[in-house]
C-alpha positions in Angstrom: 40.1 -79.3 -74.6 42.3 -77.3 -72.2 42.7 -74.7 -74.9 38.9 -74.4 -75.3 38.6 -74.1 -71.5 41.1 -71.2 -71.4 39.4 -69.5 -74.4 36.0 -69.8 -72.6 37.5 -68.5 -69.3 39.1 -65.6 -71.2 35.8 -64.7 -72.9 33.9 -64.9 -69.6 36.5 -62.7 -67.9 36.3 -60.1 -70.6 32.5 -60.1 -70.6 32.5 -59.7 -66.8 34.9 -56.8 -67.0 32.7 -55.2 -69.6 29.6 -55.6 -67.3 31.6 -54.3 -64.3 33.0 -51.4 -66.3 29.5 -50.5 -67.4 28.2 -50.4 -63.8 31.3 -48.6 -62.6 30.7 -46.0 -65.3 27.7 -44.8 -63.4 28.7 -41.4 -62.0 29.5 -41.4 -58.4 28.6 -45.1 -57.8 31.3 -47.8 -57.2 30.9 -51.0 -59.2 30.4 -53.2 -56.2 27.3 -51.3 -55.2 25.3 -52.8 -58.1 25.7 -56.5 -57.1 24.7 -55.7 -53.5 21.8 -53.7 -54.7 20.8 -56.5 -57.0 21.0 -59.0 -54.1 18.7 -56.8 -52.0 16.3 -56.0 -54.9 15.9 -59.7 -55.9 15.3 -60.6 -52.2 12.3 -58.2 -52.2 11.2 -59.6 -55.6 11.3 -63.1 -54.2 9.1 -62.2 -51.3 6.5 -60.5 -53.5 6.6 -63.3 -56.1 6.0 -65.9 -53.5 3.1 -64.0 -51.9 1.5 -63.3 -55.3 2.1 -66.8 -56.7 4.0 -65.6 -59.8 7.4 -66.6 -61.2 10.2 -64.3 -60.0 11.6 -63.7 -63.4 8.4 -62.1 -64.7 9.2 -59.3 -62.2 13.0 -59.6 -62.3 13.7 -58.8 -66.0 11.6 -55.7 -66.4 12.5 -54.2 -63.0 16.3 -54.9 -63.2 16.5 -53.7 -66.9 14.7 -50.5 -65.8 16.9 -49.6 -62.8 20.3 -51.3 -63.2 23.0 -50.4 -65.7 23.7 -53.9 -67.0 23.4 -55.0 -70.7 19.9 -56.2 -71.5 21.2 -59.6 -72.8 22.9 -60.3 -69.5 19.8 -59.5 -67.6 17.6 -61.8 -69.8 20.2 -64.6 -69.4 20.2 -64.3 -65.7 16.4 -64.1 -65.7 16.2 -67.6 -67.1 18.5 -68.9 -64.3 16.3 -67.1 -61.8 13.2 -68.9 -63.1 15.2 -72.2 -63.3 16.3 -72.0 -59.7 12.8 -71.4 -58.4 11.5 -74.3 -60.5 14.1 -76.8 -59.5 13.6 -76.0 -55.8 9.8 -76.7 -56.1 9.4 -79.3 -58.8 10.6 -82.5 -56.8 8.1 -81.8 -54.0 5.3 -81.1 -56.5 5.9 -84.4 -58.3 6.1 -86.3 -55.1 2.8 -85.0 -53.9 1.1 -85.7 -57.2 0.5 -82.0 -57.9 2.4 -82.3 -61.2 2.1 -85.0 -63.8 4.9 -86.2 -66.0 2.4 -87.5 -68.6 1.2 -83.9 -69.0 4.7 -82.2 -68.5 6.6 -84.2 -71.1 4.6 -83.4 -74.3 4.2 -79.8 -73.4 7.9 -79.6 -72.4 9.1 -81.0 -75.8 7.2 -78.4 -77.7 8.0 -75.5 -75.4 11.7 -76.4 -75.1 12.2 -76.5 -78.8 10.5 -73.2 -79.4 12.4 -71.6 -76.4 15.6 -72.3 -78.3 14.3 -70.5 -81.3 13.2 -67.6 -79.0 16.6 -67.4 -77.4 18.4 -67.1 -80.8 15.8 -64.6 -81.9 16.2 -62.5 -78.8 20.0 -62.4 -79.1 19.8 -61.3 -82.8 17.3 -58.5 -82.4 18.3 -54.9 -81.5 17.9 -54.1 -77.8 15.6 -51.1 -78.6 13.1 -53.5 -80.4 13.3 -56.0 -77.6 12.6 -53.4 -74.9 9.6 -52.2 -76.9 8.3 -55.7 -77.2 9.1 -56.5 -73.5 7.2 -53.3 -72.5 4.1 -54.4 -74.5 4.4 -58.0 -73.1 4.7 -56.9 -69.5 1.8 -54.5 -69.8 -0.2 -57.2 -71.4 0.7 -59.6 -68.5 -0.5 -57.0 -66.0 -3.8 -56.8 -67.9 -4.0 -60.6 -67.8 -3.6 -60.5 -64.0 -6.4 -57.9 -63.8 -9.0 -59.7 -65.9 -8.3 -63.4 -65.7 -10.0 -65.6 -63.1 -8.6 -69.1 -62.5 -11.0 -71.9 -61.8 -10.0 -74.2 -58.9 -11.9 -77.2 -60.3 -12.8 -76.4 -64.0 -15.5 -78.5 -65.7 -14.4 -80.2 -68.9 -15.9 -82.2 -71.7 -14.8 -85.5 -73.1 -10.9 -85.7 -73.3 -9.7 -85.5 -76.9 -8.1 -88.5 -78.7 -4.5 -87.3 -78.0 -5.1 -86.9 -74.3 -6.7 -90.3 -74.1 -3.9 -91.9 -76.1 -1.2 -90.4 -73.8 -3.4 -91.4 -70.8 -3.1 -88.0 -69.2 -4.7 -87.7 -65.8 -4.3 -88.6 -62.2 -5.4 -87.9 -58.7 -4.2 -85.9 -55.7 -5.3 -85.5 -52.1 -7.2 -82.3 -51.4 -6.9 -81.3 -47.7 -9.8 -78.9 -47.7 -12.3 -81.7 -48.6 -10.3 -84.7 -47.2 -10.8 -86.5 -50.5 -8.8 -87.5 -53.6 -9.5 -85.3 -56.6 -9.4 -87.2 -59.9 -8.6 -85.1 -63.0 -7.9 -85.2 -66.8 -7.5 -82.7 -69.5 -9.0 -81.9 -72.9 -8.2 -79.7 -76.0 -4.5 -80.9 -75.8 -3.7 -80.2 -79.5 -4.7 -76.5 -79.0 -2.6 -76.4 -75.8 0.5 -77.7 -77.7 0.1 -74.9 -80.2 -0.1 -72.2 -77.5 2.9 -73.7 -75.6 5.0 -73.4 -78.7 4.3 -69.6 -78.6 4.9 -69.5 -74.9 8.3 -71.1 -75.4 9.4 -68.5 -77.9 8.4 -65.7 -75.6 10.2 -67.3 -72.6 13.4 -67.8 -74.6 13.3 -64.4 -76.2 12.8 -62.3 -73.0 14.2 -64.6 -70.3 11.1 -64.2 -68.1 10.1 -67.8 -67.7 6.5 -68.6 -68.6 4.6 -69.4 -65.4 2.4 -66.3 -66.0 1.2 -68.0 -69.3 1.5 -71.7 -68.4 -1.1 -71.6 -65.5 -3.9 -69.9 -67.4 -3.5 -72.2 -70.4 -3.3 -75.3 -68.3 -6.3 -74.3 -66.1 -8.6 -72.4 -68.4 -7.9 -74.1 -71.8 -6.9 -77.7 -70.9 -9.1 -77.9 -67.8 -6.5 -79.0 -65.3 -7.4 -78.2 -61.6 -5.6 -75.0 -60.4 -3.2 -76.9 -58.1 -2.3 -79.3 -61.0 -1.8 -76.3 -63.3 0.5 -74.5 -60.9 2.5 -77.7 -60.1 2.8 -78.7 -63.8 3.8 -75.1 -64.7 6.7 -75.2 -62.1 7.9 -78.6 -63.4 7.7 -77.3 -67.0 10.0 -74.4 -66.3 12.8 -76.7 -65.1 12.9 -78.1 -68.7 11.9 -75.2 -70.9 14.2 -72.6 -69.2 17.1 -75.0 -69.2 17.0 -75.2 -73.1 16.9 -71.5 -73.6 19.5 -70.8 -70.7 22.1 -72.9 -72.5 21.8 -70.7 -75.6 22.5 -67.6 -73.5 25.3 -69.3 -71.6 26.9 -70.5 -74.9 26.7 -67.0 -76.3 28.5 -65.5 -73.2 25.3 -63.7 -72.0 25.3 -65.2 -68.5 27.6 -63.5 -66.0 28.3 -64.6 -62.4 28.4 -61.1 -61.2 24.7 -60.7 -62.2 23.4 -64.2 -62.0 24.7 -65.3 -58.6 23.3 -62.4 -56.5 20.1 -62.7 -58.4 19.6 -66.4 -57.8 20.6 -66.1 -54.1 18.3 -63.1 -53.5 15.3 -64.6 -55.3 15.7 -68.0 -53.5 16.1 -66.5 -50.0 13.3 -64.0 -50.6 10.8 -66.7 -51.9 11.5 -68.7 -48.8 10.7 -65.7 -46.6 7.6 -65.0 -48.7 6.3 -68.6 -48.2 6.7 -68.3 -44.4 4.6 -65.1 -44.2 2.1 -66.2 -46.8 -0.5 -67.3 -44.1 -0.7 -63.7 -42.7 -0.6 -61.8 -45.9 -3.6 -60.5 -47.8 -3.4 -62.1 -51.3 -5.6 -59.4 -52.9 -3.3 -56.6 -51.7 -0.2 -58.4 -52.9 -1.9 -59.0 -56.3 -2.5 -55.2 -56.6 1.1 -54.5 -55.8 2.3 -56.9 -58.5 0.0 -55.4 -61.1 1.3 -51.9 -60.3 4.9 -53.1 -60.5 4.3 -54.8 -63.8 2.5 -51.8 -65.3 5.3 -49.4 -64.1 8.1 -51.7 -65.3 6.3 -52.4 -68.6 5.7 -48.7 -69.4 9.3 -47.8 -68.4 10.7 -50.5 -70.7 8.4 -49.4 -73.6 9.6 -45.7 -73.1 13.2 -46.8 -73.0 12.9 -48.8 -76.2 11.3 -45.8 -77.9 14.1 -43.5 -76.6 11.8 -41.5 -74.4 13.1 -42.7 -71.0 
């Protein structure tokens, strides 16, 4: 056991040296500049993500991979921990206030977690040029989703399907704006399980979490109220991203020099973003996020094609 520990420590030290050497190889830039720049950048990403209501990792991976000289595998591994940290900080409060339902989380998490492991292995086996092309297409598609999708606060649904009734999925939460309890349930759960298997593969492959996809599927397809969709999505990430993150960690693709400043920056930034949320204009922030996603997506696509 001690021997395995020293082997792991040696492997981690070697990988860290490689990452530092890669950063230090940038002409005229000392290696320590990059972790500090990463801390500051993720702080800003955390603010914007909190204001726009999106997961930090969906901005983190394309932006960091576009502007920082770290290996793409290390960035994707850290991206999962960024999403995981945000989820773990929010999930307990959401469950306590009935804005997330374990009866809905568990079946979706089982499917998404299993498929995220497949996605993680797939992502680590594909060439980085192919992954960057696919990431560029995905991020550009997410930007389009933000432009054209319109969430429904209280969607109208039909009769719950047999699976949703068997699992007794539903509940109630207090809505301050109306001063009443809102009762809810879902339908089309089998179709949702199929989509969440695909979402899990994407989350594990690119390390971007899946909040951008979880919320529309929960809200528009399954018919969960918007607050339940957001709360359930955050709780789902705590399980789904953990499964994929272990694969990256076991393969040596999670480095403290990248992950620690990223998690600290995103957590502090998100807290600041939450505090200024009341005075910010959501529509303006949404446009900023869309522009950032389009820029990062196109840059990743060009880099994968060897044109940037």
